[in-house]
C-alpha positions as CSV (number, residue, x, y, z in Angstrom):
1,M,-63.3,67.5,46.9
2,E,-60.3,66.1,48.8
3,P,-56.9,67.0,47.2
4,G,-55.9,63.3,46.8
5,R,-59.2,62.5,45.1
6,G,-58.9,65.5,42.9
7,S,-55.4,64.6,41.9
8,R,-56.5,61.1,40.9
9,L,-59.4,62.5,38.9
10,I,-57.2,64.9,37.0
11,T,-54.6,62.1,36.3
12,S,-57.4,59.8,35.1
13,L,-58.7,62.5,32.7
14,L,-55.2,63.2,31.4
15,I,-54.7,59.5,30.7
16,L,-58.0,59.3,28.9
17,H,-57.2,62.4,26.9
18,N,-53.9,61.0,25.8
19,L,-55.4,57.7,24.8
20,V,-58.1,59.4,22.7
21,A,-55.4,61.6,21.0
22,W,-53.2,58.6,20.5
23,K,-55.9,56.7,18.5
24,Q,-56.7,59.7,16.3
25,D,-54.9,60.8,13.2
26,I,-52.8,63.7,14.4
27,S,-51.8,64.7,10.9
28,K,-55.3,66.1,10.2
29,Y,-54.8,68.7,12.9
30,V,-51.4,69.7,11.4
31,D,-53.0,70.1,8.0
32,R,-55.8,72.2,9.5
33,Y,-53.4,75.0,10.4
34,P,-51.0,75.7,7.5
35,P,-47.8,77.6,8.2
36,S,-48.1,81.4,8.2
37,K,-46.9,83.1,5.1
38,E,-46.4,86.5,6.9
39,S,-43.0,87.4,8.3
40,L,-42.7,87.3,12.1
41,V,-42.1,90.6,13.9
42,G,-39.8,90.4,16.8
43,L,-41.0,91.7,20.2
44,Q,-40.0,95.2,21.0
45,P,-39.0,96.1,24.5
46,I,-41.5,98.4,26.2
47,T,-40.7,100.1,29.5
48,Q,-43.2,99.7,32.3
49,T,-44.2,103.4,32.1
50,E,-45.2,103.1,28.4
51,G,-48.2,101.3,27.0
52,P,-52.0,101.8,27.5
53,E,-53.3,102.8,30.8
54,E,-55.3,99.6,31.1
55,A,-52.2,97.5,30.8
56,R,-50.5,99.6,33.5
57,L,-53.4,99.1,35.8
58,A,-53.5,95.4,35.1
59,R,-49.8,95.1,35.9
60,E,-50.3,96.9,39.2
61,R,-53.2,94.7,40.2
62,I,-51.2,91.6,39.5
63,V,-48.2,92.9,41.4
64,Q,-50.5,93.9,44.3
65,H,-52.2,90.4,44.3
66,Y,-48.9,88.6,44.6
67,D,-47.6,91.0,47.2
68,N,-50.6,90.2,49.2
69,V,-50.3,86.5,48.8
70,Y,-46.5,86.1,49.2
71,G,-45.4,89.3,50.8
72,V,-43.3,92.1,49.3
73,V,-39.9,90.8,48.1
74,M,-37.0,93.2,48.0
């Protein structure tokens, strides 16, 4: 699909999505998910050397991908 045609298609779908949402009662979605009664726990800083091995491998793969796409930035 051509980029211009794809862009028009996505824009049309977003407009239709917004029109459908506009005509619906949004308050029923708010009532569907009541506020949490549990306290929120703040994020704790984790160094890159800590954490599960799978997370470290995933970070390395992501870094390698963007290095390959955009080049190494130093």
